[in-house]
Each structure stands twice: as structure tokens, then as C-alpha cells.
Backbone as CSV, one residue per row, in Angstrom:
resi,resn,N_x,N_y,N_z,CA_x,CA_y,CA_z,C_x,C_y,C_z
1,HIS,169.965,128.147,82.005,170.195,128.798,83.215,168.948,128.807,83.969
2,LEU,169.181,128.810,85.273,168.130,129.213,86.164,168.291,130.694,86.489
3,SER,169.344,131.302,86.192,169.746,132.649,86.559,168.765,133.275,87.515
4,PRO,167.992,134.271,87.253,166.741,134.326,87.971,165.827,133.412,87.216
5,HIS,166.320,132.365,86.632,165.483,131.397,85.953,165.028,130.465,87.055
6,VAL,164.039,130.808,87.795,163.747,130.064,89.007,162.660,129.034,88.788
7,LEU,161.587,129.373,88.104,160.554,128.371,87.915,160.192,128.306,86.436
8,THR,158.992,128.765,86.086,158.548,128.670,84.706,158.152,130.044,84.210
9,TRP,158.525,130.358,82.991,158.133,131.648,82.505,157.963,131.637,81.012
10,GLY,157.205,132.617,80.501,157.117,132.870,79.087,156.913,134.352,78.944
11,LEU,157.836,135.063,78.289,157.781,136.517,78.250,157.866,137.031,76.825
12,LYS,157.208,138.176,76.582,157.437,138.929,75.362,158.296,140.104,75.775
13,CYS,159.514,140.164,75.284,160.474,141.115,75.838,160.970,142.105,74.811
14,SER,161.233,143.302,75.282,162.056,144.261,74.569,163.106,144.695,75.556
15,ARG,164.172,145.334,75.117,165.305,145.607,75.978,164.864,146.302,77.264
16,GLY,165.074,145.622,78.392,164.817,146.215,79.682,163.412,146.034,80.225
17,THR,162.439,145.646,79.359,161.075,145.460,79.851,160.501,144.185,79.303
18,CYS,159.530,143.620,80.035,158.899,142.382,79.616,157.409,142.461,79.866
19,ASP,156.628,141.977,78.900,155.204,141.779,79.119,154.995,140.303,79.350
20,CYS,154.433,139.961,80.477,154.337,138.563,80.855,153.253,137.846,80.087
21,CYS,153.584,136.698,79.669,152.582,135.762,79.166,152.952,134.417,79.755
22,ALA,153.114,134.397,81.070,153.615,133.211,81.751,152.612,132.083,81.650
23,SER,153.133,130.900,81.424,152.288,129.721,81.381,153.040,128.564,81.983
24,ALA,152.314,127.646,82.533,152.936,126.476,83.134,152.245,125.235,82.614
25,THR,153.026,124.351,82.025,152.496,123.078,81.568,153.361,121.989,82.125
26,ALA,152.778,120.881,82.402,153.532,119.783,82.984,153.092,118.480,82.381
27,THR,154.043,117.658,82.024,153.731,116.330,81.553,153.859,115.321,82.678
28,THR,154.496,115.739,83.770,154.633,114.885,84.934,154.348,115.717,86.163
29,VAL,153.582,115.204,87.080,153.245,115.948,88.291,153.941,115.309,89.468
30,ALA,154.697,116.126,90.203,155.411,115.617,91.367,154.634,115.951,92.619
31,ALA,154.893,115.221,93.665,154.244,115.488,94.936,154.674,116.850,95.447
32,PRO,153.773,117.593,96.099,154.118,118.927,96.609,155.354,118.924,97.483
33,SER,155.558,117.868,98.242,156.718,117.827,99.123,158.008,117.838,98.329
34,SER,158.016,117.188,97.176,159.206,117.178,96.321,159.473,118.563,95.755
35,SER,158.420,119.223,95.325,158.564,120.577,94.787,159.079,121.516,95.862
36,MET,158.498,121.413,97.049,158.913,122.275,98.141,160.368,122.030,98.515
37,ALA,160.787,120.762,98.448,162.176,120.434,98.779,163.133,121.124,97.829
38,LEU,162.770,121.179,96.531,163.621,121.850,95.553,163.691,123.345,95.839
39,LEU,162.557,123.949,96.166,162.545,125.382,96.435,163.369,125.713,97.681
40,ILE,163.227,124.889,98.715,163.998,125.106,99.932,165.487,124.933,99.650
41,ALA,165.821,123.915,98.847,167.231,123.682,98.509,167.800,124.876,97.757
42,SER,167.002,125.461,96.861,167.456,126.638,96.120,167.747,127.783,97.073
43,LEU,166.835,128.012,98.037,167.021,129.102,98.985,168.252,128.880,99.842
44,LEU,168.450,127.635,100.289,169.621,127.336,101.097,170.900,127.526,100.297
45,THR,170.825,127.222,98.999,171.984,127.435,98.128,172.344,128.910,98.104
46,PHE,171.323,129.784,97.993,171.561,131.224,98.009,172.269,131.646,99.287
47,VAL,171.673,131.244,100.413,172.125,131.737,101.703,173.514,131.232,102.046
48,ALA,173.793,129.966,101.704,175.049,129.351,102.120,176.233,129.758,101.257
49,MET,175.958,130.309,100.072,177.032,130.547,99.126,177.900,131.731,99.543
50,VAL,179.186,131.510,99.646,180.130,132.573,99.976,181.093,132.704,98.804
51,ARG,181.124,133.870,98.185,181.926,134.052,96.993,182.827,135.271,97.123
52,ALA,183.871,135.290,96.316,184.739,136.457,96.248,184.009,137.567,95.506
53,SER,184.576,138.740,95.520,183.943,139.869,94.858,184.300,139.871,93.372
54,TYR,183.290,139.601,92.533,183.468,139.631,91.088,182.584,140.734,90.529
55,HIS,182.889,141.157,89.326,182.105,142.192,88.675,181.701,141.710,87.297
56,CYS,180.547,142.164,86.846,180.085,141.764,85.512,181.008,142.355,84.461
57,PRO,181.652,141.507,83.667,182.575,142.025,82.650,181.805,142.609,81.472
58,SER,182.424,143.515,80.771,181.819,144.008,79.538,181.956,142.919,78.479
59,TYR,181.009,142.878,77.572,181.062,141.835,76.544,182.304,141.994,75.670
60,SER,182.695,143.217,75.426,183.873,143.449,74.586,185.141,142.888,75.221
61,ASP,185.202,142.891,76.552,186.365,142.326,77.236,186.299,140.803,77.310
62,LEU,185.086,140.267,77.355,184.905,138.833,77.567,184.952,138.016,76.283
63,ARG,184.427,138.536,75.212,184.229,137.758,73.988,185.535,137.326,73.352
64,PHE,185.474,136.132,72.725,186.575,135.598,71.942,186.327,135.891,70.461
65,PRO,187.361,135.842,69.628,187.162,136.031,68.187,186.195,135.024,67.572
66,SER,186.003,133.883,68.241,185.128,132.827,67.706,183.668,133.252,67.619
67,VAL,183.282,134.331,68.320,181.894,134.785,68.263,181.758,136.129,67.548
68,ASP,182.772,136.487,66.771,182.644,137.661,65.905,181.513,137.424,64.905
69,ALA,180.865,138.493,64.491,179.756,138.374,63.547,180.177,137.716,62.237
70,SER,181.452,137.820,61.916,181.946,137.231,60.664,182.029,135.709,60.714
71,THR,182.020,135.154,61.936,182.182,133.704,62.072,181.049,133.031,62.838
72,PHE,180.242,133.797,63.588,179.184,133.221,64.414,177.828,133.798,64.036
73,ASP,176.885,132.916,63.758,175.504,133.289,63.460,174.649,132.850,64.641
74,VAL,173.867,133.755,65.224,173.085,133.405,66.414,172.088,132.285,66.138
75,ASN,171.737,132.050,64.872,170.873,130.913,64.532,171.516,129.585,64.916
76,GLU,172.845,129.589,65.051,173.538,128.370,65.454,173.252,128.005,66.908
77,PHE,172.606,128.912,67.626,172.227,128.656,69.013,170.964,127.793,69.108
78,ASN,170.262,127.652,68.010,169.046,126.838,67.972,169.318,125.383,68.317
79,GLY,168.316,124.724,68.884,168.386,123.277,69.057,168.703,122.825,70.468
80,ILE,168.990,121.535,70.597,169.256,120.926,71.898,170.727,121.044,72.264
81,TRP,170.954,121.484,73.515,172.299,121.583,74.075,172.332,120.835,75.403
82,TYR,173.447,120.193,75.676,173.654,119.542,76.964,174.460,120.476,77.858
83,MET,173.957,120.743,79.041,174.640,121.623,79.983,175.613,120.769,80.800
84,VAL,176.790,120.543,80.245,177.742,119.608,80.853,178.510,120.218,82.024
85,ALA,178.437,121.537,82.152,179.079,122.198,83.299,178.341,123.494,83.591
86,THR,178.210,123.801,84.880,177.519,125.035,85.271,177.922,125.446,86.680
87,THR,177.853,126.743,86.917,177.992,127.280,88.277,176.686,127.932,88.716
88,GLU,175.610,127.696,87.979,174.327,128.344,88.215,173.955,128.322,89.700
89,PRO,173.933,129.484,90.367,173.719,129.502,91.819,172.296,129.174,92.244
90,THR,171.330,129.294,91.336,169.946,128.999,91.711,169.559,127.553,91.442
91,LEU,170.479,126.782,90.903,170.199,125.371,90.617,170.775,124.511,91.732
92,PRO,169.943,123.814,92.497,170.461,122.970,93.577,171.449,121.936,93.054
93,SER,172.439,121.625,93.859,173.466,120.673,93.434,172.905,119.286,93.182
94,MET,171.710,119.002,93.711,171.087,117.699,93.482,170.565,117.556,92.051
95,CYS,170.547,118.645,91.306,170.022,118.623,89.934,171.169,118.527,88.927
96,THR,171.094,117.529,88.052,172.141,117.284,87.055,171.512,117.011,85.691
97,CYS,172.345,116.605,84.748,171.894,116.196,83.414,171.077,117.289,82.727
98,GLY,171.540,118.527,82.829,170.809,119.630,82.234,170.790,119.593,80.719
99,THR,169.661,119.972,80.151,169.553,120.155,78.706,168.790,121.448,78.439
100,ASN,169.176,122.143,77.381,168.471,123.344,76.940,167.970,123.124,75.524
101,ASN,166.705,123.360,75.309,166.135,123.276,73.968,165.828,124.697,73.513
102,VAL,166.666,125.227,72.626,166.668,126.659,72.300,165.938,126.936,70.982
103,THR,165.162,128.011,70.981,164.517,128.503,69.764,164.890,129.973,69.582
104,VAL,165.458,130.296,68.439,165.860,131.666,68.116,164.937,132.210,67.032
105,ASP,164.414,133.404,67.245,163.570,134.076,66.261,164.254,135.381,65.873
106,VAL,165.046,135.320,64.829,165.826,136.486,64.412,164.911,137.632,63.986
107,ALA,163.829,137.308,63.288,162.916,138.352,62.813,162.315,139.136,63.972
108,ALA,161.965,138.432,65.039,161.380,139.086,66.210,162.444,139.594,67.177
109,LYS,163.695,139.239,66.926,164.831,139.606,67.776,164.675,139.051,69.202
110,THR,164.118,137.855,69.287,163.930,137.202,70.574,164.451,135.770,70.517
111,TYR,164.594,135.178,71.674,164.932,133.762,71.768,164.341,133.217,73.061
112,GLY,164.286,131.920,73.134,163.804,131.300,74.353,164.321,129.876,74.416
113,TYR,164.305,129.319,75.612,164.674,127.915,75.731,164.053,127.314,76.966
114,VAL,163.904,126.007,76.921,163.421,125.268,78.076,164.613,124.523,78.654
115,ASN,164.877,124.786,79.923,165.958,124.108,80.631,165.368,122.957,81.430
116,HIS,165.838,121.732,81.153,165.379,120.546,81.869,166.516,120.020,82.750
117,ASN,166.187,119.599,83.941,167.160,118.984,84.845,166.520,117.794,85.538
118,ILE,167.340,116.819,85.878,166.861,115.677,86.653,167.505,115.764,88.028
119,CYS,166.650,115.815,89.046,167.120,116.086,90.396,166.995,114.849,91.280
120,HIS,167.204,115.038,92.555,167.175,113.929,93.510,165.870,113.150,93.397
121,ALA,165.981,111.819,93.508,164.819,110.923,93.452,164.103,111.013,92.103
122,ASN,164.877,111.339,91.068,164.370,111.375,89.695,163.273,112.422,89.490
123,ILE,163.322,113.500,90.267,162.410,114.625,90.026,162.860,115.339,88.764
124,ARG,161.932,115.548,87.847,162.259,116.197,86.577,161.758,117.636,86.641
125,PHE,162.699,118.542,86.493,162.480,119.948,86.789,162.737,120.770,85.534
126,SER,161.703,121.496,85.044,161.829,122.251,83.803,161.584,123.733,84.029
127,LEU,162.307,124.552,83.282,162.191,126.006,83.423,162.182,126.657,82.046
128,ASN,161.261,127.595,81.856,161.169,128.317,80.588,161.856,129.669,80.712
129,ILE,162.710,129.961,79.766,163.494,131.199,79.760,163.178,131.967,78.481
130,ALA,163.106,133.280,78.589,162.866,134.118,77.423,163.832,135.284,77.422
131,GLY,164.207,135.737,76.223,165.155,136.835,76.157,165.133,137.550,74.832
132,VAL,166.013,138.521,74.704,166.127,139.294,73.468,167.531,139.129,72.898
133,LEU,167.585,139.121,71.589,168.864,139.019,70.895,169.607,140.352,70.964
134,SER,170.851,140.319,70.582,171.674,141.522,70.603,171.145,142.560,69.618
135,ASP,171.211,143.832,70.010,170.842,144.908,69.089,172.070,145.463,68.376
136,ASP,173.207,144.797,68.576,174.457,145.171,67.925,174.838,144.063,66.948
137,ALA,174.729,144.337,65.654,174.997,143.321,64.640,176.420,142.784,64.717
138,ALA,177.322,143.567,65.282,178.713,143.139,65.386,178.940,142.216,66.577
139,SER,177.952,142.103,67.460,178.086,141.288,68.670,176.875,140.375,68.845
140,PRO,176.718,139.375,67.984,175.515,138.529,68.015,175.362,137.696,69.282
141,GLY,176.424,137.534,70.058,176.335,136.721,71.265,175.981,137.486,72.519
142,GLU,175.746,138.787,72.398,175.440,139.621,73.569,173.930,139.597,73.840
143,LEU,173.494,138.582,74.557,172.075,138.351,74.792,171.637,138.895,76.159
144,HIS,170.311,139.048,76.336,169.734,139.435,77.620,168.484,138.592,77.850
145,GLU,168.278,138.166,79.097,167.134,137.315,79.392,166.684,137.476,80.834
146,ASN,165.506,136.949,81.106,164.990,136.954,82.471,163.819,135.993,82.556
147,ALA,163.148,135.984,83.703,162.102,135.020,83.962,160.882,135.688,84.545
148,ALA,159.784,134.918,84.642,158.589,135.396,85.323,158.073,134.299,86.233
149,ILE,157.571,134.690,87.397,156.974,133.755,88.331,155.536,134.184,88.583
150,MET,154.615,133.268,88.385,153.193,133.537,88.618,152.740,134.798,87.893
151,GLY,153.234,134.943,86.659,152.782,136.043,85.818,153.477,137.359,86.015
152,HIS,154.463,137.423,86.926,155.145,138.688,87.191,156.618,138.587,86.812
153,PRO,157.136,139.559,86.044,158.549,139.512,85.655,159.459,139.760,86.845
154,ILE,160.641,139.181,86.782,161.643,139.391,87.829,162.632,140.436,87.326
155,GLY,162.365,141.687,87.608,163.315,142.741,87.279,163.565,142.926,85.796
156,LYS,164.674,143.583,85.514,165.049,143.887,84.145,165.741,142.691,83.505
157,LEU,165.882,142.738,82.196,166.595,141.686,81.477,168.080,141.747,81.842
158,LEU,168.665,140.590,82.070,170.047,140.505,82.539,170.964,139.918,81.466
159,PRO,172.236,140.304,81.476,173.170,139.811,80.459,173.382,138.296,80.537
160,ASN,173.260,137.642,79.401,173.641,136.241,79.252,174.480,136.180,77.980
161,MET,175.782,136.102,78.138,176.707,136.337,77.031,177.298,135.043,76.472
162,ILE,177.043,134.794,75.194,177.754,133.722,74.496,179.118,134.302,74.137
163,PHE,180.153,133.880,74.862,181.433,134.558,74.688,182.474,133.728,73.935
164,HIS,182.187,132.449,73.701,183.149,131.619,72.970,182.447,130.370,72.451
165,VAL,182.859,129.921,71.272,182.389,128.633,70.732,183.585,127.873,70.185
166,GLU,183.478,126.565,70.203,184.493,125.698,69.611,183.805,124.777,68.610
167,ARG,184.396,124.624,67.440,183.773,123.878,66.351,184.475,122.543,66.102
168,ASP,183.703,121.590,65.552,184.279,120.304,65.193,184.939,120.403,63.825
169,GLU,185.444,119.292,63.334,186.159,119.312,62.059,185.261,119.692,60.893
170,GLY,183.959,119.483,61.063,183.016,119.842,60.005,182.551,121.284,60.070
171,GLY,183.030,122.025,61.075,182.674,123.428,61.195,181.446,123.701,62.042
172,LYS,180.833,122.646,62.597,179.667,122.844,63.442,180.102,123.077,64.896
173,ILE,179.332,123.897,65.604,179.674,124.199,66.995,179.525,122.940,67.848
174,GLU,180.564,122.634,68.601,180.563,121.477,69.486,180.478,121.909,70.952
175,PHE,181.180,123.000,71.304,181.143,123.572,72.650,180.734,125.035,72.544
176,LEU,179.842,125.466,73.435,179.403,126.856,73.480,179.446,127.308,74.934
177,TYR,180.066,128.464,75.187,180.294,128.952,76.547,179.485,130.222,76.794
178,THR,178.761,130.247,77.909,177.988,131.436,78.270,178.364,131.909,79.669
179,TYR,178.177,133.195,79.885,178.427,133.784,81.207,177.314,134.776,81.475
180,ALA,176.581,134.543,82.550,175.445,135.391,82.887,175.729,136.185,84.157
181,CYS,175.334,137.443,84.151,175.471,138.307,85.322,174.095,138.440,85.958
182,LEU,173.956,137.913,87.173,172.649,137.792,87.797,172.338,138.883,88.816
183,GLY,173.329,139.640,89.203,173.109,140.660,90.210,172.946,140.044,91.594
184,LYS,172.336,140.770,92.498,172.101,140.296,93.869,170.755,139.583,93.903
185,LEU,170.785,138.286,94.165,169.571,137.483,94.084,168.691,137.589,95.315
186,LEU,169.257,138.046,96.421,168.485,138.234,97.647,168.676,139.661,98.156
187,PRO,167.661,140.239,98.774,167.759,141.638,99.226,168.951,141.897,100.142
188,TRP,169.320,140.886,100.957,170.409,141.103,101.911,171.771,140.641,101.380
189,ALA,171.808,140.205,100.129,173.063,139.719,99.556,174.070,140.857,99.430
190,LYS,175.317,140.566,99.728,176.377,141.561,99.623,177.105,141.493,98.287
191,GLU,177.079,140.328,97.657,177.827,140.148,96.419,176.891,139.809,95.259
192,ASP,177.295,140.194,94.062,176.582,139.803,92.862,176.831,138.322,92.581
193,MET,175.911,137.712,91.844,176.036,136.314,91.458,176.243,136.207,89.946
194,PHE,176.890,135.112,89.555,177.202,134.881,88.151,176.943,133.421,87.800
195,SER,176.738,133.167,86.520,176.502,131.800,86.072,177.358,131.514,84.849
196,PHE,178.321,130.615,85.017,179.195,130.172,83.927,178.672,128.815,83.460
197,ASN,178.446,128.670,82.158,177.855,127.442,81.631,178.589,126.946,80.392
198,VAL,178.742,125.630,80.321,179.325,124.986,79.149,178.240,124.126,78.507
199,LEU,177.878,124.469,77.281,176.859,123.740,76.538,177.517,122.985,75.390
200,THR,177.078,121.758,75.164,177.659,120.944,74.094,176.546,120.294,73.274
201,ARG,176.885,119.913,72.064,175.928,119.233,71.200,175.871,117.732,71.479
202,SER,176.812,117.244,72.276,176.874,115.821,72.593,176.991,115.644,74.101
203,ASN,176.477,114.528,74.601,176.643,114.232,76.027,177.611,113.072,76.242
204,LYS,178.588,112.970,75.382,179.512,111.830,75.387,180.813,112.108,76.139
205,PHE,180.980,113.297,76.711,182.281,113.699,77.242,182.508,113.209,78.673
206,THR,183.758,112.900,78.976,184.139,112.512,80.334,184.359,113.777,81.161
207,THR,184.407,113.602,82.478,184.670,114.741,83.350,186.024,115.365,83.036
208,ALA,187.027,114.529,82.789,188.368,115.033,82.478,188.351,115.874,81.205
209,GLU,187.613,115.438,80.198,187.538,116.196,78.941,186.835,117.535,79.159
210,ILE,185.763,117.524,79.931,185.032,118.761,80.208,185.924,119.738,80.969
211,GLN,186.615,119.246,81.995,187.502,120.100,82.786,188.621,120.680,81.933
212,LYS,189.126,119.905,81.008,190.198,120.375,80.126,189.732,121.572,79.302
213,HIS,188.508,121.497,78.793,187.958,122.609,78.011,187.754,123.841,78.886
214,ILE,187.253,123.636,80.102,187.026,124.755,81.018,188.337,125.449,81.363
215,GLU,189.353,124.667,81.672,190.653,125.230,82.033,191.255,126.011,80.870
216,ALA,191.092,125.496,79.652,191.634,126.180,78.479,190.957,127.530,78.271
217,VAL,189.644,127.572,78.445,188.910,128.827,78.277,189.274,129.808,79.384
218,ASN,189.315,129.308,80.625,189.629,130.182,81.759,191.010,130.815,81.632
219,SER,191.949,130.070,81.127,193.310,130.585,81.003,193.452,131.577,79.848
220,SER,192.429,131.646,78.989,192.520,132.510,77.807,191.671,133.767,77.903
221,THR,190.834,133.878,78.932,189.979,135.056,79.052,190.782,136.265,79.528
222,LYS,190.313,137.433,79.124,190.962,138.677,79.537,190.526,139.102,80.937
223,VAL,189.403,138.565,81.397,188.858,138.938,82.699,188.721,137.696,83.564
224,GLU,188.663,137.903,84.875,188.509,136.783,85.794,187.043,136.393,85.902
225,LEU,186.757,135.125,85.656,185.398,134.620,85.729,185.184,133.852,87.030
226,ASP,183.964,133.923,87.531,183.619,133.208,88.757,183.230,131.775,88.381
227,THR,184.156,130.849,88.571,183.903,129.440,88.211,184.157,128.504,89.388
228,LYS,184.186,129.044,90.611,184.563,128.215,91.757,183.589,127.079,92.037
229,GLU,182.303,127.330,91.845,181.296,126.335,92.205,180.904,125.475,91.007
230,ILE,181.850,125.185,90.133,181.552,124.444,88.903,181.088,123.023,89.216
231,ARG,180.033,122.588,88.522,179.508,121.231,88.639,179.396,120.665,87.237
232,THR,179.751,119.423,87.067,179.756,118.826,85.738,178.794,117.641,85.659
233,SER,178.320,117.385,84.446,177.530,116.191,84.143,178.219,115.501,82.971
234,ASP,178.876,114.378,83.243,179.614,113.692,82.190,178.759,112.622,81.519
235,ALA,179.370,111.852,80.629,178.640,110.831,79.871,177.965,109.819,80.793
236,ASP,178.660,109.427,81.855,178.090,108.460,82.797,176.858,109.032,83.495
237,ALA,176.915,110.325,83.839,175.776,110.959,84.515,174.544,110.961,83.614
238,TYR,174.732,111.345,82.348,173.606,111.370,81.420,173.058,109.963,81.183
239,LYS,173.937,108.980,81.169,173.491,107.598,80.991,172.623,107.171,82.165
240,LYS,173.054,107.522,83.390,172.280,107.178,84.587,170.934,107.910,84.598
241,CYS,170.906,109.111,84.012,169.654,109.864,83.932,168.721,109.328,82.844
242,GLY,169.226,108.401,82.043,168.411,107.820,80.986,168.272,108.690,79.763
243,LEU,169.226,109.601,79.566,169.171,110.507,78.428,170.099,110.037,77.316
244,ALA,169.515,109.530,76.260,170.297,109.120,75.099,170.702,110.353,74.314
245,GLN,171.705,110.209,73.482,172.174,111.307,72.652,171.016,111.860,71.805
246,GLY,170.881,113.198,71.791,169.854,113.833,70.970,168.516,113.993,71.656
247,THR,168.429,113.687,72.964,167.161,113.843,73.678,167.358,114.758,74.878
248,SER,166.256,115.312,75.359,166.288,116.107,76.585,165.344,115.469,77.574
249,SER,165.476,115.856,78.837,164.681,115.214,79.875,163.210,115.572,79.753
250,VAL,162.362,114.720,80.302,160.927,114.938,80.289,160.597,116.179,81.103
251,GLU,159.652,116.994,80.612,159.327,118.245,81.276,158.705,117.994,82.652
252,PHE,159.128,118.810,83.585,158.466,118.869,84.884,158.518,120.309,85.339
253,VAL,157.391,120.846,85.690,157.331,122.237,86.086,156.810,122.327,87.511
254,VAL,157.513,123.079,88.365,157.028,123.319,89.718,155.885,124.317,89.646
């Protein structure tokens, strides 16, 4: 997510508060004009977006039995995920082929991931996200996260809920669904923003297959989810981005 995942961050978090340890590293340096174009595009995305009135659902209403503590271990969130579908409002539509490289630290009750995207003109855009694991052992998917810009945290930790997973024949998670409640991203915003994301262990899926999974989940939820601005990255998109199976995009930090 970019949620308020806007640029680069590294945080030490406890519920509701964060001590910043923000750092920025880059393996590729883009021209300032390219970076500025992405930031402007993000702002225009905020301003232009018109959405219906949705409310942040409670995790108990949103979660599926597939993420019960008896069947889901948050350690399964570790590793590389392909973001094959997203409604992330802070991510410009020019950015596709998302990947998340997740690290979970159960002992510290924290997690983090680097979100990589490839944008217009092959700009590689990376964002560091940090969060805290659930403090409810019965609800391991009830996560909270946020970001920092230039060493300053952006508000309180916000809900990022793993609400459903689908497993392959071997029992490993193949599809993982998250829903983040972002609140009002701009001071003058009238509506809250949300981010619905579909993460997969493979980037081999067609658009039709991805849409089929989204429709099945949407029709089974107890609450209405904001999925109107859904964007997908199918197998062809990842191929054009040069991302082979099991890899994530090269880091680029604004």
C-alpha cells in the first residue's frame, strides 16, 4: 500500500504511536522532474477522486473464516507478494506491477514491507511501510500501519486488515486480500479513503482470473467494500515490466 504510504519510511511502532527512524536508500536515481511528476500525479489523484460514502468496517464483520487463528499464521505473510489488483488512492494509475516484500517479526510484534512499483517511462518507485501486528491472538490478520516522510510520522497507525486468504492444493496461500482504512487524506476531503488489495504468490494470472477472484470475494463479504477504482496487473503487465516469477522491481525512492 501507499495508504498514507506516500514516500519512504522506517518506523518503530507501538499501537497508536511511532518513533521515526526514517531512512531513504536508492539503487536508482531518477531525474527530479520525474519524481515531481509522480508527486503531482498523486495529488491530482486525491483531488479528482469522487467516491460514495463508505465507512471503515470492523474486522469482526469483514474477516472470513480463512483467517481464523486456527487456520492462519501471520508468519505466512512473510515474503514476496504480487499486488495484482488495488484501489490504492495514493498510487497514480501510471504505476503498475506492484510487489511487496514483507518481513514479519512476531517476537517484536511488528512487520514491515517494501512496496515496489514501475511507473510511466519505467520510473521505479519504492515505498517502505512499517506496522504492528494484532494484539488479539484470535485475530492475527488485524494489522495497523503507517508511514513517515522526512523523519516525521503521518498520524496514528491505521487499520490494514488481512481479511481473507485462498490456498492452493498444497495448503500454501495463493491469494491474500487486504482492506485498509485511510481516513481523510486531505484536510478539505469530505469522504474517507480506502484501499482494497489483492496479493498473490504468483504473477501468472490473467485479468479475467483476477476479476473472477475479486467478484467472488465481493459477493461473499458481509459489508460493502469500496472497490470502484480497481486496477489490475496481469501476467502480460508483469512480463512487460520485466519481472520474472519470484522477483520484485528494482528499488527507487523519491
